[in-house]
VEXNUTOR-375222 format. One record per residue (C-alpha): x, y, z; residue number from 0. Coordinates in nm, 4 decimals, m for minus. Layout:
<doro <X,Y,Z>,NUM>
...
END
This chain:
<doro <4.0013,m7.2360,9.2608>,0>
<doro <3.7743,m6.9507,9.3537>,1>
<doro <3.4626,m6.9085,9.1496>,2>
<doro <3.3611,m6.5755,9.3147>,3>
<doro <3.2267,m6.3156,9.0744>,4>
<doro <3.1814,m6.5772,8.8088>,5>
<doro <2.8446,m6.6534,8.6809>,6>
<doro <2.7761,m6.9353,8.4535>,7>
<doro <2.5444,m6.8509,8.1621>,8>
<doro <2.3169,m7.1145,8.0485>,9>
<doro <2.3009,m7.1990,7.6847>,10>
<doro <2.0226,m7.0045,7.5028>,11>
<doro <2.0013,m6.7308,7.7723>,12>
<doro <2.2263,m6.4803,7.5896>,13>
<doro <2.0314,m6.1927,7.4085>,14>
<doro <2.0200,m6.2276,7.0327>,15>
<doro <2.1945,m5.9593,6.8368>,16>
<doro <2.0695,m5.8861,6.4747>,17>
<doro <2.3134,m5.8655,6.1987>,18>
<doro <2.4044,m5.5066,6.0992>,19>
<doro <2.2588,m5.5458,5.7492>,20>
<doro <1.9247,m5.6561,5.8751>,21>
<doro <1.8998,m5.3713,6.1217>,22>
<doro <1.9772,m5.1061,5.8485>,23>
<doro <1.7210,m5.2209,5.5925>,24>
<doro <1.4089,m5.0724,5.7678>,25>
<doro <1.5927,m4.7554,5.8396>,26>
<doro <1.7039,m4.7142,5.4761>,27>
<doro <1.3416,m4.7730,5.3535>,28>
<doro <1.2112,m4.5126,5.5940>,29>
<doro <1.4703,m4.2623,5.4845>,30>
<doro <1.3937,m4.3216,5.1239>,31>
<doro <1.0218,m4.2726,5.1822>,32>
<doro <1.0916,m3.9472,5.3666>,33>
<doro <1.3138,m3.8039,5.0853>,34>
<doro <1.1418,m3.5284,4.8669>,35>
<doro <1.0477,m3.6266,4.5073>,36>
<doro <1.1697,m3.3891,4.2215>,37>
<doro <0.8803,m3.1557,4.0945>,38>
<doro <0.7550,m3.1756,3.7320>,39>
<doro <0.8498,m2.8403,3.5596>,40>
<doro <0.5576,m2.6224,3.4350>,41>
<doro <0.5785,m2.4270,3.1031>,42>
<doro <0.6793,m2.0705,3.1364>,43>
<doro <0.4782,m1.7785,3.0021>,44>
<doro <0.7180,m1.7353,2.7176>,45>
<doro <0.6758,m2.0922,2.6226>,46>
<doro <0.2924,m2.0560,2.6257>,47>
<doro <0.3285,m1.7453,2.4092>,48>
<doro <0.5448,m1.9306,2.1625>,49>
<doro <0.2987,m2.2120,2.1365>,50>
<doro <0.0101,m1.9683,2.0743>,51>
<doro <0.1998,m1.7836,1.8017>,52>
<doro <0.2840,m2.1076,1.6311>,53>
<doro <m0.0790,m2.2216,1.6361>,54>
<doro <m0.1979,m1.8935,1.4914>,55>
<doro <0.0640,m1.8989,1.2167>,56>
<doro <m0.0431,m2.2475,1.1030>,57>
<doro <m0.4088,m2.1532,1.1004>,58>
<doro <m0.3321,m1.8507,0.8876>,59>
<doro <m0.1260,m2.0610,0.6546>,60>
<doro <m0.4159,m2.3005,0.6125>,61>
<doro <m0.6559,m2.0165,0.5270>,62>
<doro <m0.4149,m1.8799,0.2688>,63>
<doro <m0.3777,m2.2204,0.1083>,64>
<doro <m0.7567,m2.2620,0.0989>,65>
<doro <m0.7948,m1.9275,m0.0733>,66>
<doro <m0.5346,m2.0114,m0.3345>,67>
<doro <m0.7008,m2.3414,m0.4166>,68>
<doro <m1.0332,m2.1972,m0.5312>,69>
<doro <m1.1050,m2.3642,m0.8584>,70>
<doro <m1.0353,m2.1686,m1.1745>,71>
<doro <m1.1526,m2.2923,m1.5149>,72>
<doro <m1.0990,m2.1877,m1.8704>,73>
<doro <m1.3706,m2.0643,m2.1007>,74>
<doro <m1.2663,m2.0680,m2.4637>,75>
<doro <m0.9236,m1.9210,m2.4794>,76>
<doro <m0.9790,m1.7119,m2.1666>,77>
<doro <m1.0041,m1.7635,m1.7916>,78>
<doro <m1.3100,m1.7694,m1.5667>,79>
<doro <m1.3437,m1.7948,m1.1901>,80>
<doro <m1.5904,m2.0737,m1.0979>,81>
<doro <m1.9058,m1.9648,m0.9208>,82>
<doro <m2.1109,m1.6924,m1.0898>,83>
<doro <m2.4700,m1.5882,m1.1107>,84>
<doro <m2.6705,m1.8452,m1.2949>,85>
<doro <m2.8678,m1.7601,m1.6056>,86>
<doro <m3.2355,m1.7160,m1.5142>,87>
<doro <m3.3477,m1.9072,m1.8280>,88>
<doro <m3.1489,m2.2109,m1.7276>,89>
<doro <m2.9442,m2.2175,m2.0526>,90>
<doro <m2.6176,m2.2799,m1.8668>,91>
<doro <m2.4886,m1.9329,m1.8912>,92>
<doro <m2.2726,m1.8002,m1.6092>,93>
<doro <m2.2885,m1.4313,m1.5427>,94>
<doro <m1.9148,m1.3960,m1.5102>,95>
<doro <m1.8359,m1.1248,m1.7632>,96>
<doro <m1.6495,m0.8068,m1.6728>,97>
<doro <m1.5347,m0.4775,m1.7934>,98>
<doro <m1.2965,m0.5364,m2.0871>,99>
<doro <m1.0492,m0.3398,m2.2961>,100>
<doro <m1.1122,m0.4054,m2.6651>,101>
<doro <m0.8146,m0.4622,m2.8893>,102>
<doro <m0.9670,m0.5350,m3.2273>,103>
<doro <m0.8077,m0.7543,m3.4897>,104>
<doro <m0.7786,m0.5453,m3.7991>,105>
<doro <m1.0000,m0.6151,m4.0932>,106>
<doro <m1.1978,m0.9050,m3.9456>,107>
<doro <m1.4714,m0.7398,m3.7469>,108>
<doro <m1.3760,m0.9678,m3.4512>,109>
<doro <m1.2412,m0.8648,m3.1191>,110>
<doro <m0.9537,m0.9655,m2.9002>,111>
<doro <m0.9666,m0.8461,m2.5400>,112>
<doro <m0.7779,m0.8358,m2.2202>,113>
<doro <m0.9323,m0.8099,m1.8785>,114>
<doro <m0.8666,m0.5375,m1.6399>,115>
<doro <m0.6676,m0.6435,m1.3324>,116>
<doro <m0.7938,m0.4463,m1.0346>,117>
<doro <m0.6831,m0.5057,m0.6788>,118>
<doro <m0.9551,m0.6827,m0.4719>,119>
<doro <m0.9018,m0.6518,m0.0990>,120>
<doro <m0.5286,m0.6322,m0.1444>,121>
<doro <m0.4974,m0.9279,m0.3819>,122>
<doro <m0.4490,m0.8933,m0.7608>,123>
<doro <m0.7369,m1.0131,m0.9736>,124>
<doro <m0.6830,m1.2888,m1.2345>,125>
<doro <m0.5618,m1.1286,m1.5590>,126>
<doro <m0.5682,m1.2968,m1.8982>,127>
<doro <m0.6938,m1.2991,m2.2502>,128>
<doro <m1.0616,m1.3448,m2.3220>,129>
<doro <m1.2371,m1.4846,m2.6240>,130>
<doro <m1.4221,m1.2417,m2.8490>,131>
<doro <m1.6053,m1.3987,m3.1323>,132>
<doro <m1.8184,m1.1873,m3.3530>,133>
<doro <m1.9855,m1.4846,m3.5206>,134>
<doro <m2.1849,m1.5860,m3.2192>,135>
<doro <m2.5565,m1.6319,m3.2391>,136>
<doro <m2.7887,m1.3348,m3.2250>,137>
<doro <m2.9633,m1.4567,m2.9218>,138>
<doro <m2.6668,m1.3921,m2.6926>,139>
<doro <m2.7065,m1.7077,m2.5041>,140>
<doro <m2.4345,m1.9364,m2.3687>,141>
<doro <m2.1511,m1.8901,m2.1314>,142>
<doro <m2.0006,m1.5486,m2.0674>,143>
<doro <m1.6717,m1.5111,m2.2395>,144>
<doro <m1.4825,m1.3005,m1.9964>,145>
<doro <m1.3642,m1.2990,m1.6365>,146>
<doro <m1.4912,m1.1206,m1.3345>,147>
<doro <m1.3165,m0.7972,m1.2739>,148>
<doro <m1.4439,m0.6363,m0.9559>,149>
<doro <m1.4294,m0.2597,m0.9025>,150>
<doro <m1.3018,m0.1692,m1.2417>,151>
<doro <m1.4111,0.1371,m1.4381>,152>
<doro <m1.7690,0.1403,m1.3248>,153>
<doro <m1.8469,m0.1986,m1.4637>,154>
<doro <m1.6831,m0.4215,m1.2059>,155>
<doro <m1.9549,m0.4663,m0.9467>,156>
<doro <m2.3181,m0.5592,m0.9646>,157>
<doro <m2.5221,m0.8328,m1.1218>,158>
<doro <m2.5023,m0.9740,m1.4745>,159>
<doro <m2.6281,m0.7783,m1.7775>,160>
<doro <m2.5955,m0.8679,m2.1435>,161>
<doro <m2.7057,m0.7704,m2.4953>,162>
<doro <m2.6345,m0.9785,m2.8102>,163>
<doro <m2.3734,m1.1951,m2.6328>,164>
<doro <m2.1760,m0.9018,m2.4904>,165>
<doro <m2.2050,m0.9399,m2.1197>,166>
<doro <m2.0876,m0.7587,m1.8124>,167>
<doro <m2.1533,m0.6982,m1.4441>,168>
<doro <m2.3425,m0.3815,m1.3437>,169>
<doro <m2.6118,m0.2425,m1.1290>,170>
<doro <m2.7039,0.0309,m1.3830>,171>
<doro <m2.7269,m0.0161,m1.7591>,172>
<doro <m2.8537,0.1985,m2.0564>,173>
<doro <m2.9343,0.0701,m2.4041>,174>
<doro <m2.8900,0.3036,m2.7026>,175>
<doro <m3.0543,0.1330,m3.0044>,176>
<doro <m3.0696,0.2266,m3.3735>,177>
<doro <m3.4234,0.2549,m3.5216>,178>
<doro <m3.3268,0.4232,m3.8555>,179>
<doro <m3.4892,0.3209,m4.1817>,180>
<doro <m3.2214,0.0578,m4.2529>,181>
<doro <m3.3401,m0.1282,m3.9434>,182>
<doro <m3.6826,m0.1875,m4.0922>,183>
<doro <m3.8170,m0.5459,m4.1072>,184>
<doro <m3.6421,m0.8448,m3.9519>,185>
<doro <m3.3488,m0.6406,m3.8190>,186>
<doro <m3.5659,m0.4322,m3.5967>,187>
<doro <m3.7714,m0.7289,m3.4890>,188>
<doro <m3.4575,m0.9184,m3.3945>,189>
<doro <m3.3246,m0.6215,m3.2048>,190>
<doro <m3.6506,m0.5728,m3.0172>,191>
<doro <m3.6636,m0.9411,m2.9195>,192>
<doro <m3.3169,m0.9377,m2.7855>,193>
<doro <m3.3649,m0.6080,m2.6034>,194>
<doro <m3.6721,m0.7433,m2.4228>,195>
<doro <m3.4887,m1.0706,m2.3398>,196>
<doro <m3.2008,m0.8672,m2.1905>,197>
<doro <m3.4458,m0.6626,m1.9777>,198>
<doro <m3.6180,m0.9826,m1.8525>,199>
<doro <m3.2821,m1.1084,m1.7175>,200>
<doro <m3.2285,m0.7975,m1.4999>,201>
<doro <m3.2911,m0.8142,m1.1317>,202>
<doro <m3.5283,m0.5719,m0.9447>,203>
<doro <m3.2223,m0.4313,m0.7646>,204>
<doro <m3.0739,m0.3201,m1.1004>,205>
<doro <m3.1679,m0.0080,m1.2830>,206>
<doro <m3.1964,0.0546,m1.6603>,207>
<doro <m3.3026,0.2977,m1.9315>,208>
<doro <m3.3505,0.2850,m2.3159>,209>
<doro <m3.2926,0.5369,m2.5880>,210>
<doro <m3.4005,0.4702,m2.9486>,211>
<doro <m3.2544,0.7024,m3.2137>,212>
<doro <m3.2716,0.7859,m3.5817>,213>
<doro <m3.2487,1.1466,m3.6865>,214>
<doro <m3.3924,1.2248,m3.3465>,215>
<doro <m3.3695,1.0760,m2.9901>,216>
<doro <m3.6570,0.8809,m2.8203>,217>
<doro <m3.6136,0.8379,m2.4459>,218>
<doro <m3.8054,0.5599,m2.2733>,219>
<doro <m4.1619,0.6560,m2.1931>,220>
<doro <m4.0913,0.9959,m2.3609>,221>
<doro <m3.9403,1.1255,m2.0316>,222>
<doro <m3.8248,1.4831,m2.0696>,223>
<doro <m3.5961,1.4328,m1.7707>,224>
<doro <m3.4664,1.0749,m1.8160>,225>
<doro <m3.4004,0.8841,m1.4957>,226>
<doro <m3.2780,0.5293,m1.4402>,227>
<doro <m3.5633,0.3010,m1.3407>,228>
<doro <m3.5573,m0.0104,m1.1197>,229>
<doro <m3.5895,m0.3328,m1.3169>,230>
<doro <m3.9110,m0.4401,m1.1402>,231>
<doro <m4.1522,m0.6816,m1.3121>,232>
<doro <m4.3967,m0.3884,m1.3729>,233>
<doro <m4.1272,m0.1554,m1.5156>,234>
<doro <m3.9907,m0.4217,m1.7469>,235>
<doro <m4.3404,m0.5058,m1.8774>,236>
<doro <m4.4055,m0.1346,m1.9454>,237>
<doro <m4.0720,m0.1003,m2.1206>,238>
<doro <m4.1485,m0.4035,m2.3395>,239>
<doro <m4.4805,m0.2458,m2.4447>,240>
<doro <m4.3123,0.0792,m2.5204>,241>
<doro <m4.0439,m0.0893,m2.7282>,242>
<doro <m4.2908,m0.2773,m2.9449>,243>
<doro <m4.4724,0.0482,m3.0432>,244>
<doro <m4.1823,0.1754,m3.2539>,245>
<doro <m4.1276,0.1320,m3.6306>,246>
<doro <m3.7860,0.2201,m3.7900>,247>
<doro <m3.7597,0.5215,m4.0162>,248>
<doro <m3.5234,0.8184,m4.0885>,249>
<doro <m3.1543,0.8731,m4.0786>,250>
<doro <m2.8807,0.7590,m3.8346>,251>
<doro <m2.7710,1.0324,m3.5835>,252>
<doro <m2.6733,0.8716,m3.2535>,253>
<doro <m2.4779,1.1586,m3.0876>,254>
<doro <m2.7588,1.3211,m2.9037>,255>
<doro <m2.8793,0.9807,m2.7674>,256>
<doro <m2.5273,0.8898,m2.6565>,257>
<doro <m2.4827,1.2270,m2.4834>,258>
<doro <m2.8181,1.1946,m2.3016>,259>
<doro <m2.7481,0.8311,m2.2062>,260>
<doro <m2.4084,0.9251,m2.0479>,261>
<doro <m2.5694,1.1986,m1.8430>,262>
<doro <m2.7476,0.9168,m1.6539>,263>
<doro <m2.3971,0.7993,m1.5423>,264>
<doro <m2.4664,0.4166,m1.5865>,265>
<doro <m2.1990,0.1660,m1.5139>,266>
<doro <m2.2477,0.0078,m1.8515>,267>
<doro <m2.3945,0.1251,m2.1827>,268>
<doro <m2.4747,m0.0752,m2.5008>,269>
<doro <m2.4641,0.1119,m2.8284>,270>
<doro <m2.6111,m0.0717,m3.1325>,271>
<doro <m2.6189,0.0455,m3.4958>,272>
<doro <m2.6641,m0.1277,m3.8301>,273>
<doro <m2.5023,0.1415,m4.0417>,274>
<doro <m2.2434,0.4067,m4.0822>,275>
<doro <m2.2335,0.6716,m3.8154>,276>
<doro <m2.0895,1.0236,m3.8154>,277>
<doro <m1.7086,1.0607,m3.7741>,278>
<doro <m1.7708,1.2850,m3.4711>,279>
<doro <m1.9559,1.0095,m3.2834>,280>
<doro <m1.6358,0.8754,m3.1195>,281>
<doro <m1.5220,1.2141,m2.9949>,282>
<doro <m1.8730,1.2876,m2.8636>,283>
<doro <m1.8729,0.9694,m2.6560>,284>
<doro <m1.5219,1.0412,m2.5255>,285>
<doro <m1.6054,1.3993,m2.4334>,286>
<doro <m1.9237,1.3081,m2.2538>,287>
<doro <m1.7624,1.0225,m2.0590>,288>
<doro <m1.4596,1.1904,m1.9026>,289>
<doro <m1.5980,1.2174,m1.5554>,290>
<doro <m1.7993,0.8991,m1.4827>,291>
<doro <m1.6148,0.6532,m1.7101>,292>
<doro <m1.9109,0.4496,m1.8182>,293>
<doro <m1.8083,0.1272,m1.9906>,294>
<doro <m1.9351,0.1427,m2.3476>,295>
<doro <m1.9901,m0.1800,m2.5437>,296>
<doro <m2.0592,m0.1318,m2.9169>,297>
<doro <m2.2461,m0.3630,m3.1583>,298>
<doro <m2.2328,m0.3524,m3.5400>,299>
<doro <m2.5584,m0.5147,m3.6300>,300>
<doro <m2.5645,m0.7159,m3.9519>,301>
<doro <m2.3462,m0.4598,m4.1228>,302>
<doro <m1.9941,m0.3355,m4.0539>,303>
<doro <m1.9993,m0.0042,m4.2220>,304>
<doro <m1.9415,0.1746,m3.8903>,305>
<doro <m1.6983,m0.0761,m3.7496>,306>
<doro <m1.3982,0.1594,m3.7291>,307>
<doro <m1.5952,0.4169,m3.5262>,308>
<doro <m1.7522,0.1473,m3.3068>,309>
<doro <m1.4168,m0.0222,m3.2312>,310>
<doro <m1.2704,0.3221,m3.1379>,311>
<doro <m1.5593,0.3952,m2.9008>,312>
<doro <m1.5190,0.0601,m2.7319>,313>
<doro <m1.1428,0.1027,m2.6902>,314>
<doro <m1.1756,0.4546,m2.5578>,315>
<doro <m1.4358,0.3601,m2.2968>,316>
<doro <m1.2998,0.0209,m2.1812>,317>
<doro <m1.5767,m0.1782,m2.3601>,318>
<doro <m1.6030,m0.4469,m2.6136>,319>
<doro <m1.6752,m0.4245,m2.9855>,320>
<doro <m1.8869,m0.7046,m3.1353>,321>
<doro <m2.0141,m0.7687,m3.4889>,322>
<doro <m2.3480,m0.9581,m3.4913>,323>
<doro <m2.4015,m1.0976,m3.8421>,324>
END
């Protein structure tokens, strides 16, 4: 037999051939490494805008809730907003009174009032009944018995003022005080003491003036052209000295004093008398107060003979009537 062209292959000399699976594994790994990874999507401008609007809305909502949760407390049968001007004498009084509309209870010499409800920066102010009480002490100390009513009828702004327990907020105030013969003795001494105490509670930034009256009118410091004066320490001391120089006498004729007081256009006026007053006093006050709308608080002092007129003056001029026994 011919063996030409035939070549014997020794065992182990044949080239090794890798299995197909083993040959593919490195190739697959390389291909996987080379494949592009999917990109993480970024927020669009509209999505950022929506997130910003949501954040602003929630911040605004928190501010509104904070404003609504300011503490409000009751004083007597009325309502008072916490946080007023403290009483300088440290007797616990809060200067939180406001302009009020008197609505007297017939035949009792007491008063029932409702606060005005002005709009303060677009929000309605708290409105509610306020305690009157004509039987309070003559010193006028204690908590204010009304609510703050900003921007109302000339008596809404300013610092605290008060006279025989009737208190308000005002930067300008005028006192019109009876010194007729019936005020002689302890009545006038008591009125003078309270008037000086009220002046001493004023701040230098406030302005004041005083008129005494009987059958005539006596402006403070005998000024021919009356002018509101800053409540500085010096002016208050001079006013106290002037007040103490008077002695009651004569009749009761308050109309000229009221007219001259209203010409000063104060935010608040206190009118005190211990007797009957002319029937024309109410119309005089109304006529002289049509332009400026001064708040007039009236006080019947130890006698209610003029209560009807005094109540009417208070009602007409958004003030408060009080009987001081």
